[in-house]
GUDOGU-230330 format. One line per field, with one value per residue (C-alpha): residue number from 0; x, y, z. Coordinates in Angstrom, 2 decimals. Each point is the difference from the previous one (the first is absolute). Layout:
<patis>
i = [NUM ...]
X = [X ...]
Y = [Y ...]
Z = [Z ...]
</patis>
This chain:
<patis>
i = [0 1 2 3 4 5 6 7 8 9 10 11 12 13 14 15 16 17 18 19 20 21 22 23 24 25 26 27 28 29 30 31 32 33 34 35 36 37 38 39 40 41 42 43 44 45 46 47 48 49 50 51 52 53 54 55 56 57 58 59 60 61 62 63 64 65 66 67 68 69 70 71 72 73 74 75 76 77 78 79 80 81 82 83 84 85 86 87 88 89 90 91 92 93 94 95 96 97 98 99 100 101 102 103 104 105 106 107 108 109 110 111 112 113 114 115 116 117 118 119 120 121 122 123 124 125 126 127 128 129 130 131 132 133 134 135 136 137 138 139 140 141 142 143 144 145 146 147 148 149 150 151 152 153 154 155 156 157 158 159 160 161 162 163 164 165 166 167 168 169 170 171 172 173 174 175 176 177 178 179 180 181 182 183 184 185 186 187 188 189 190 191 192 193 194 195 196 197 198 199 200 201 202 203 204 205 206 207 208 209 210 211 212 213 214 215 216 217 218 219 220 221 222 223 224 225 226 227 228 229 230 231 232 233 234 235 236 237 238 239 240 241 242 243 244 245 246 247 248 249 250 251 252 253 254 255 256 257 258 259 260 261 262 263 264 265 266 267 268 269 270 271 272 273 274 275 276 277 278 279 280 281 282 283 284 285 286 287 288 289 290 291 292 293 294 295 296 297 298 299 300 301 302 303 304 305 306 307 308 309 310 311 312 313 314 315 316 317 318 319 320 321 322 323 324 325 326 327 328 329 330 331 332 333 334 335 336 337 338 339 340 341 342 343 344 345 346 347 348 349 350 351 352 353 354 355 356 357 358]
X = [50.81 1.62 3.44 1.41 2.43 -1.38 0.83 0.21 0.23 -4.02 -0.41 2.23 -1.33 -3.93 1.40 1.66 -3.40 -2.01 2.39 0.07 -3.50 -1.04 2.61 -2.44 3.00 0.21 1.87 2.05 0.67 2.75 -0.97 3.43 -0.66 0.31 -2.17 1.23 0.43 -3.62 -0.94 -0.92 1.00 2.88 0.14 2.52 -2.96 0.94 -2.03 0.61 -1.32 0.75 -0.77 2.13 1.70 1.82 3.11 1.09 -0.91 1.06 0.52 -0.55 0.28 -0.08 1.17 2.69 1.33 -3.12 0.06 0.62 -3.30 -1.23 1.83 -0.68 -3.54 -1.01 2.18 -2.01 -3.84 1.04 0.73 -3.56 -1.62 1.86 -2.15 2.43 2.93 -1.94 -1.28 3.76 0.99 -2.50 0.70 3.37 -1.36 1.78 -1.62 0.91 0.28 -0.66 1.79 -1.53 1.90 2.43 0.13 -2.87 0.56 3.16 -2.41 -2.53 2.37 1.95 3.11 2.43 0.46 -2.17 -1.70 2.73 1.91 1.53 1.61 -2.23 2.52 2.49 -1.84 0.23 2.97 0.34 -0.45 1.37 3.56 2.32 -1.24 1.93 2.43 0.04 3.09 -0.19 -3.60 1.42 2.33 -2.76 -2.86 1.11 -0.58 -3.63 -2.22 1.20 -1.87 -1.35 -1.89 1.58 3.83 1.55 3.29 1.94 -1.72 0.05 3.83 0.32 -2.09 1.67 3.14 -1.51 -0.62 2.84 2.41 -2.72 -1.82 -4.14 0.59 1.30 -2.18 -2.97 2.00 0.61 -3.64 -2.16 1.57 -1.82 0.50 -0.71 1.43 -2.14 -3.52 -0.85 2.49 -0.79 0.04 -0.76 -0.20 -1.51 1.06 -2.88 -2.45 -2.62 -4.35 0.72 3.04 -1.83 -3.43 1.45 1.50 -3.50 -0.98 2.79 -0.57 -4.17 0.35 3.63 0.42 -1.51 1.96 2.50 1.39 -0.38 0.86 -0.39 0.00 0.34 -0.84 2.50 0.75 2.88 2.54 1.77 -1.15 -3.74 -2.88 2.68 -0.56 3.06 -0.23 2.28 0.53 -1.79 1.35 3.05 2.72 -0.17 1.44 -2.96 -2.64 1.78 -0.40 -3.24 -0.75 1.76 -1.79 -3.47 0.61 2.85 3.86 -0.50 -0.91 2.57 1.13 1.90 2.27 1.85 -0.44 -2.26 -2.77 -1.02 -0.45 2.49 0.88 -2.77 -0.43 -3.55 -1.61 -3.57 0.20 1.68 -3.75 -0.56 2.89 -0.83 -3.83 -0.11 3.19 -1.70 0.02 2.20 -0.33 1.08 -0.50 0.08 0.21 -1.84 2.30 -1.85 2.19 -1.12 2.30 3.71 1.50 0.68 -3.35 -1.25 2.33 -0.50 -3.90 0.80 2.13 -2.74 -2.39 1.97 1.15 -3.92 -0.88 2.43 -1.29 -3.96 -0.38 1.33 -2.47 -2.58 1.13 3.33 -1.99 -2.10 3.04 2.36 -3.16 -0.06 3.49 0.03 -2.79 1.68 2.83 -1.60 -3.00 -0.29 -3.43 -0.08 -1.90 2.91 1.53 -2.30 -0.87 3.99 -0.55 -3.55 1.99 3.58 -2.10 -2.48 3.02 1.71 -2.86 -1.03 3.53 -0.36 -2.92 1.94 3.04 -2.06 -1.97 3.38 1.50]
Y = [72.06 2.84 1.24 -0.67 2.82 3.97 3.50 1.82 -0.66 0.50 -2.76 -2.16 0.03 0.15 -3.95 -1.17 1.10 -1.84 -2.96 -0.39 0.28 -2.39 -2.18 0.20 1.40 3.02 3.04 2.19 3.09 2.39 3.80 1.93 3.47 1.62 -0.09 -1.26 1.89 0.12 0.55 -3.18 -2.16 -1.52 -3.69 -2.77 -3.05 -3.16 -2.89 -3.53 -3.16 -2.65 -0.80 2.28 -1.71 -2.20 -1.55 1.06 3.44 1.31 3.97 1.39 3.71 2.98 3.34 0.20 2.50 1.70 -0.23 -3.24 -1.10 0.18 -3.47 -1.03 0.76 -2.04 -3.01 0.08 1.06 -3.40 -2.08 0.74 -1.09 -3.05 -2.41 -2.81 1.64 0.75 -3.45 -1.10 2.09 -0.96 -4.12 0.88 1.92 3.20 3.23 2.57 3.89 3.02 2.97 2.22 3.11 0.51 3.26 1.37 3.74 -0.86 -2.39 2.50 2.88 -1.91 0.48 -2.89 1.81 0.41 3.46 0.48 -0.59 -2.70 -3.47 -2.13 -2.70 1.56 1.22 -2.66 1.35 -0.10 3.82 0.14 -0.51 1.79 -0.83 -1.11 2.26 -0.27 2.38 -1.19 1.42 2.95 -0.12 -0.37 2.11 3.29 -2.05 -1.21 2.75 2.89 3.61 -0.55 -3.33 -1.57 0.51 2.29 -1.04 0.76 -2.73 -2.76 0.06 0.34 -3.30 -1.70 0.95 -2.05 -2.70 -0.25 -0.20 -1.95 -1.62 -0.10 -3.05 2.71 2.36 -2.23 -0.98 3.70 0.89 -2.72 -1.40 2.73 3.29 1.90 3.56 1.67 -0.01 1.00 -2.30 -3.49 -3.36 2.04 -2.25 2.73 0.66 -1.18 -3.25 1.26 -0.50 -3.38 -1.45 0.50 -1.32 -3.31 -0.49 -0.05 -1.91 -2.84 -0.06 -0.48 -2.83 -1.91 -0.60 -3.13 -1.00 -2.70 0.67 2.77 0.74 3.52 0.56 4.13 1.02 2.39 1.23 2.07 -2.31 -2.45 -1.28 0.80 -2.65 -1.67 -0.86 -0.17 -1.65 1.74 -1.21 2.06 -1.15 1.19 -1.35 -3.67 -3.15 -2.27 2.30 0.60 -4.22 0.17 2.44 -1.64 -3.17 1.97 2.43 -1.65 -0.08 3.60 1.74 3.01 2.07 3.48 -1.74 -1.78 2.48 -2.60 2.17 3.16 1.88 2.00 -0.92 1.75 1.70 0.42 -2.89 -0.50 -4.08 0.67 0.71 -3.57 -1.34 3.32 -0.55 -3.61 -1.25 -3.40 -1.13 -1.34 2.49 -0.54 2.85 1.11 3.28 -0.83 2.96 0.16 1.69 3.24 2.00 0.29 1.32 3.44 0.80 -1.80 2.88 3.11 -0.35 0.32 2.55 1.79 -0.98 1.60 2.74 0.89 -0.43 2.72 1.71 0.00 3.37 -2.24 0.94 -2.85 -1.52 -0.81 -1.11 -2.85 -1.13 -0.40 -1.81 -2.51 -0.72 -1.04 -2.11 -1.51 -0.77 -2.03 -1.91 -1.06 0.31 -2.77 -3.38 -1.59 1.41 -0.40 -3.48 -0.76 1.72 -2.08 -3.35 0.50 1.29 -2.76 -2.59 2.00 -0.32 -3.64 -0.69 2.09 -2.21 -3.46 1.42 1.08 -3.34 -2.30 1.96]
Z = [116.65 0.23 -0.22 3.63 -0.77 0.12 -0.98 2.98 3.86 0.47 -2.75 1.78 3.19 -0.81 -1.98 2.84 2.36 -2.41 -0.04 3.34 0.56 -2.97 1.62 3.22 1.65 2.70 -1.08 3.18 -1.50 1.64 -1.04 -1.19 1.20 -3.26 -3.05 -3.35 -3.34 -0.75 3.57 0.71 3.15 0.67 1.90 0.30 -0.65 2.35 -1.09 1.57 -2.02 2.68 4.10 2.22 1.88 -3.01 0.68 -3.61 -1.28 -3.71 -0.39 -3.36 -0.09 -2.90 0.19 2.08 -2.62 -0.68 -4.05 0.12 1.44 -3.40 -0.90 3.77 0.29 -3.30 1.71 3.02 -1.26 -3.00 3.07 2.18 -3.24 -1.19 2.52 -0.98 1.54 3.00 0.47 -0.27 3.01 1.66 -0.57 1.42 3.37 -1.83 0.90 -2.11 1.60 -3.71 1.14 -2.56 -0.21 2.51 -1.43 -1.32 -0.29 -2.44 -1.85 -0.17 -0.80 -2.56 2.32 0.69 4.01 2.70 0.91 2.06 -3.05 1.23 -1.54 2.14 -0.49 1.74 2.87 2.18 2.34 3.75 0.17 2.94 -1.16 -2.41 -3.13 -3.01 -1.95 -4.00 -0.83 -3.84 -0.41 2.06 -3.08 -3.05 1.62 -1.53 -3.55 0.38 0.93 -2.27 0.38 -3.56 -1.82 -2.06 0.84 -1.43 -2.55 3.27 1.91 -2.29 -0.37 3.15 0.91 -3.07 1.09 3.96 -1.97 -1.63 3.00 2.59 -2.73 -0.27 2.60 2.02 -0.30 0.78 2.96 1.41 -1.02 1.21 3.22 2.16 1.41 2.80 -0.80 -2.62 0.37 -3.21 -0.71 -2.02 1.80 3.27 2.67 2.36 4.04 1.11 -0.76 -2.00 -0.27 -1.88 1.99 3.15 -1.22 -1.68 3.02 1.63 -2.66 0.61 4.28 -0.90 -2.64 -0.14 3.88 0.39 -3.13 0.27 -3.51 -1.92 -3.82 -1.58 -3.56 -0.88 -3.22 -1.80 -3.55 -1.61 -0.13 -2.42 -3.98 -0.72 1.43 1.65 3.80 1.85 3.10 3.03 3.36 2.35 3.09 2.17 -1.03 1.00 -1.53 1.55 -1.34 -3.24 -0.58 1.18 -2.72 -3.13 1.07 0.09 -3.28 -1.77 -0.06 -2.23 3.71 -0.43 3.15 0.94 1.84 -2.20 -3.39 -2.00 0.37 -2.36 3.12 1.67 4.11 1.31 3.77 2.28 -1.93 0.40 0.79 2.99 1.82 -0.41 2.21 2.73 0.12 -0.40 1.57 0.86 -3.59 -2.42 -2.94 -3.19 -2.54 -3.85 -1.98 -3.83 -2.00 -3.38 -2.33 -2.38 -1.25 -0.61 3.71 -1.57 -0.98 3.03 1.98 -2.30 0.95 3.45 -0.26 -2.12 2.90 2.53 -1.79 -0.27 3.30 0.36 -2.37 0.46 -2.52 -3.26 -2.91 -0.67 -2.74 1.71 3.11 -1.99 -2.25 3.45 1.72 -2.86 -0.19 3.00 -0.20 -3.42 2.19 2.81 -2.36 -3.43 -1.37 -1.97 0.21 -0.87 2.82 2.73 -1.31 1.21 3.25 1.03 -1.45 1.89 3.51 -0.58 0.12 3.08 1.98 -0.72 0.93 3.56 0.83 -0.81 2.19 2.50 0.68 -0.82 3.11]
</patis>
């Protein structure tokens, strides 16, 4: 069996489509309006493994943050190829919905954001209401994207001074929480729903409105120790839901609400769409966050990529290095790392099936 992981979006999509076909499953494709990095067609591809009217539904999604799809796609392809896993879900009367490449443009172009330069996991806001203001980001924004890259000595010293005053955790919180005032900045939540936001909502309405119990595992990378899959509570701040998540996935499930997660408190999170589009279902969600590099390196890679977005005239060698650094920040290209990813994902998926079946 060939590796379920890929080195390009095009390869990943083909492996996903082929795995679905080999399993005898129908693929529902939602074409993206723009081409990929190499001119290839982009799409959010959806596969349902199980009856359309299943009362128990598990969603497994990849590439909310495009470049992180190199990990998530591999998990999905492997699951479709795993007959024992598929049989276990079926025996427990759980249908599994695979959503491949929530953000196919970022996946293909090796960016974390959508083609609108939006962080999809900050884009689920009520845009009819005033948007959150991130005052801390406003303070740090001039440091993040200097005119020259790599940053000069003055920028580096200013950044060091900010961290000395607020700590690395303070910098992470200021930058990653999400902001709606700087369209070219980091973690921009947008001023309207993105294509990915609208398309995902359509998928949820189509496949999730008949479920009585809905679980969702969204696959991410970039935070925490290398190869360790942190299980982050991905629901509203609800004690019953947190108790259910920890009963399913273990007492080590962390939360952005109590500060136990490596993730800062965030706004505009994607999972809110589960409540909005499938209000009839009891929802339990988990973000699987696999570690890669130290936070400082990941942040530098993100800053460089956004700088490159603003400076397309950069030399070819510098562009290539920035893209490689970003890839390394969200995907560790070793067999050991990939094996850890698959083992932990399989465990979480089986636990979700058991939890849904026992509800």
